[in-house]
Every structure is written in structure tokens, then in C-alpha cells.
N, C-alpha and C positions, 0 to 999 in steps of 0.2 A: 603103571598106575599114576605116577607123577605126570606123565605126558598127557594122559587123558584129562587130569585135573586142570593142567595148563590150558588145554584146548577149550575146556568148558569155561574157564575164567575169562578168556579173551573175548568171547562174544558177550558175556555179561558186562564186561568193562566198557565195551563199545556202546552197548545199549544204554548203560548208565550215563555215559558221556553225552550221548545224543539227547537224553532227556534233560540233562542239566544245561545244555547249550542254549543261549538266549535265542529266541525265535525273532525273525525280522518283523518289526512292527508294520502292520498294514497302514497305508496312508489314511489319515483321518478325513472323513468326509467334510467338505467345506460347508459351513452353515448356510442355509438358504437365506438369500437376501430378503429382507423384509419388504413387502409390497409398499410402494410409495402411496401415501394417502392423497387423494385428489384435492387440489386447492379449491377452496370454496369459490363459487362464482360470485362476481360482484353484484350487489343489489343496491338499487337506489334507496337512500335513506328517506323515509317519508318526512314531509314537513311537519312542524309541531301540531298543525291542525289535522294532519292526516290527509290533506288534499294536495294535489299536484300544484307546484308553483306556477303562476301565470307566466305566459311567454310574451315577450315584447317589451316595450318601454312602459315602465310602471308609473302609475299615477302616484304623486306624493302620498305617503302614508297618512298624513293628517287630513287629506281631502276625501271625504266619504261621499261617493257618487252612487246613487241608486237609480237604476233604469228599469222600466217595465219591459218585459219580454212576453211574447205571445205564448200562452200555455204554461209559463213558469212564474207568473206573478212578478214581483220585483226582485232584482238581484243587484248585488254590489259589483261595480266595475272596478277591477284592480289594475288593468293595463289598457292603454289607449286602443290597442289593436282589437280588443274585444268589441269595440264599436266601429272602428274604421274598417276592419275586415272580419265581420261576424261569422260565426259558424253557419254553414248553409242551412236554410230553412228556419233560422232563428231571426226573428224580426225584432229590432230594438225600437221601443216606443219612447215615451217621454222620460226625461232624466231630471234629477234634481240633486243639488249639493246640500247635504244635511249638516247643519251646525258647523259652518266653515270656521276654522280657527283664525286668529289674527294674521293679517297678511305679512309675509316675509318680504325681504328686500326685492326679490324678483317680481313678486306679485304686486308690490307697490309701484314698481317701475312700469309694469304692464298696464296697470290701471291709469297711470299718468300718461302713457303714450296714447291709450284709448280715450283720454280726456273724460273719464267717468266722473260724474258728479258725486257728491257725498251720499246721495240716495242710491246710487248704483254700486252694488257690492262687487268686489273683484272676482268673486266666484262665478259671476255671469260669464267671464272669459273662459272658464273651464267648460261651461255648457256650450259656448260658441265653438270650442275645440272639438266637441263631440259630434258636430254636424257634418253632413256630407256637403262639401263645398265645391264639388267638381263642376257644377253649373251655376255657381254663385256669381252674382253681378254686383259691382260696386257702383252706387248711384250718387252718393253724397260724400262730402269731405269727412263728416262725422263717421260715416260707415267705413271709409278707408282707414281712419285712425283706429277704429275698433278692431279691424282685421290685423293691423300691425301689432297692436297690443296683445291680441289673443295668441299670435304666433310666437311671442316671447314665452308664453306658457307652454305651448306645444309645438316647438320647431320641427318635430318629426312628422307633423301632419302630412298626409299624402299630397295635399294641394298647397302646402305652405310656400314652396318656391315660386310657383306660377302666380298665386294670388297675392303674395307679398309684392312682387314686381308690379302687378296691376294696381295695387293700392298706392304704392309709392309714385307711380306714373300719374295717378289721378291727383295726388297732392302737388306734384311738381308742375303739371300742366292740366289744370282742371278743365273739363269740357264746359261749353257755354251752358248757362242755366236755361232750362225750358221756359219759354215765354207763356206764362199762364196769367192768372189774376195778379195784378200789381201795377206799380208805376216804375218805369225804367228810364234811366238817363241815356239819351242818345249819344253814341260815341264812347260810352263807358259800359253800360249794362247791355246795350243793344246796338247793333250796327244799322246804318241806314240801308234801305232796300225795300223790296216788296215781300210782304208776308201774307200767308193764307192759313185759315183754320177751317176745318170741316167737322161737322157734328155726326156724320154717319147717317143711319137710317132715320133718326129722329131730329127734327130741326131745332136750332137754337131757340130758346124761349125768351131769354133776356141777355142778349149779347150787346155790350156797349164798349166802344173804343174811342179814344180821344188823343189828339196830338196838340201839344201846347208849346208856347214859346218861353223864353227865359223869364218873362214877367208873369207867367201863369195864364196868359191869355190863350183861348182856344183857337187853334189854327184850323182844325177840322175834327169832326166827330161823326159817329154813326151809331144808331140803335137798330138791332134786328130782332124780330120776334117770330120769324118763320123761315129764315134761310137755313140751308144746310152747308153753305159755303160762303165765307166772308173773306174779303181781300182788302188790304190796306198798304199804301206805299208811304214809308217814313223817309223824310228828307234829312240830309245831313245838317241842315240849318235848324231842324226841330230841337227843342230842348228836352222834352220828355214825351213818353208814350204811355198811355194808361189803358188797361184792358180789364174787363169784368164780365164774367159769365160767358166768355168766348172759347173756352177750352185752351188748347195748346197751339200757338202760332208756329209755323215753319217757314223759314226763309226760302224764297224761290231762286 
């Protein structure tokens, strides 16, 4: 009887031990990595007015230039390139500087180089800068000085380098004056030689020329009322030559 009880007790003891033995902990699952939030794409911050900033060399803020454009009325020009290199199919018309402020040092210097008088406002140089100067010709000393003054205002103009050199050359070595109406000192204003003037299809109606000596006496003169070509030879000994109504003389 005791042997049976012992045999029954042993399985019960083993079963109880198995229930009380700590079970091996299963490895905990690793927490899923949080998905990375996409970085926001950069976006251009709008200008305070909500309009894109103009590209190129900006016109000074105090200079308010308005230009007419085909189909758009008048618009303010903020950068030189808007006129120098306009958008295709946009035609720039007349421009004006509205209520220009008092000139700064640069603008005063530009007006001085251009030899503007008191009645000519420095803002005219800004309007000069807006022009297409690719085929511009310099014909007078005053014109050359205006060009050099304007390019102090807009040195980035597409034609600034070439035209500035032309203007400076004109001042350094001015071309001979065209011989039209007036009195010219031989040897100073005019060289001795043979000169011709032509009227084209219509003849001269009142062409008069005169050669005089140092005392004002007439050496030779001529009046033409029907010729289309007039010729005169000026001697080195002549003092002055006078022309009236004969057009432009050209030396042969």
C-alpha cells in the first residue's frame, strides 16, 4: 500500500515542479521604426507685393519710369533689361520719368559731363539710357558729351562700351565741320582746295559764295539761281570764305 502511494506521489511531484518552473521568456518583438516624415520642399517666398522680383540691373528705387506698351497701357519699368531686352512681342513705346527726386552725386556728375544746362533735367539721361543705341551716330561735340554722361547712369547698357569709345574719339579728334551756311577762316576752319556742292534733282534757287582777303575785300564771288552743281576753288592766300544757300560743300 505504501509502495502504491509512493508511486502515485512521484508523478504528482514532478507535475507540480514542471508547473512551478519559470518558462523561458520569448524574445520581445522589436518596435516598428517610425516612418520618416518627408522634408518639406523648398518654395520661393513671394515678394511683399506678391509679384516676382525683376531680373537684371535694377533702376534706382527713387526713379519712377513709366513706359507705354502695346496692349498693356503704361507700365513701370523696374529693371533696365525690361527695355533693353524686352519680352518677345512686347513693344516698348514712349517713356517718361515721373517726379524725379533731387539728383544724387552720381546724377550730378553725369549731368556735368553731359554739360546739361539748368533747364535740362538730369532725368533726361535716364530716358537716353532707355534707347536702342545699336545704330546711334554721334555728330556733334554736345552729342558726344551727352552720351558719356548717360553711360555714367547706365554703364551696363549693351552699347555702352562701343559708343563710349566713339564719343571719346569724337572729342579727342573731332571731324571737320560740314561746310554749309556761314563764314569760314581759311587755314583754320577750312582748308584751301576745290569744293563742290550739288542740289540733287532741284536746282539751287539762291546760292551765293564769296572769297575775301584780310581787309574784307572781295576776291571772287558767284550767285546761282538755276544750277544743280556749283564749284569753287579756295586759295591758301584767301582770308575767308562765305557761303549762303548753297547746301553742303565737299572737298574734291
